[in-house]
Steps between C-alpha positions, in 0.01 A plus 500: 500500500687629195743790509266707279207437734711607799607818319140577402384453858772734624401763242134475607605580856720793395281694258581849380245776563397483134452121514295532818277764338445304178433179693230682699329580166542152344449254784172315553401552135456876551591593142226386261468171687840368388713293733856623541789340685799693628866408481425194289782275376488443124793299373818668621324828576274636771227719355370783718132435420343237276149444371517143371154512340611782270867395485589853614803600707518840668849617593574798724839653436703707743797719419740207459312392188619806308847341518392149396286566195668223296442245773133603535450476122652153494281390791192637324585308181532174695167557678329594172635179344303320773180674384491786752447867427719719721413855605736718700440802716746710694451497877466879511245488216283265704543698822431839335238398242330191641170555316678541167696176551182314595325635189789380288483156663125487441553577132779240475280234663216579257741469206638170631146373547429566133834352388447185702120501455445451873288659768550485878 
């Protein structure tokens, strides 16, 4: 088992409250029928949530991300170069405005569907 796979497995077992909440809304194709995976290795990164069909990565950011903006931007550029769209939400945004975040994700998935000309 690779180091990235081990790290991803550890992250799956130690979810934040925000990750646990979002996973409860995404798992088992609960959002528009799309399949999401959590803590998915992609190259040298582990994406929080990935919908491979739509090449969409959803990242949840805690307070530490306000101090690593440059690193997050670099990571996003690398993932976009691999064909992924990356959307980010703050943990507190998800916890306080869950419906709004889910509406935003629904809109993003619809846009990706048109861009990629795919349906679930």
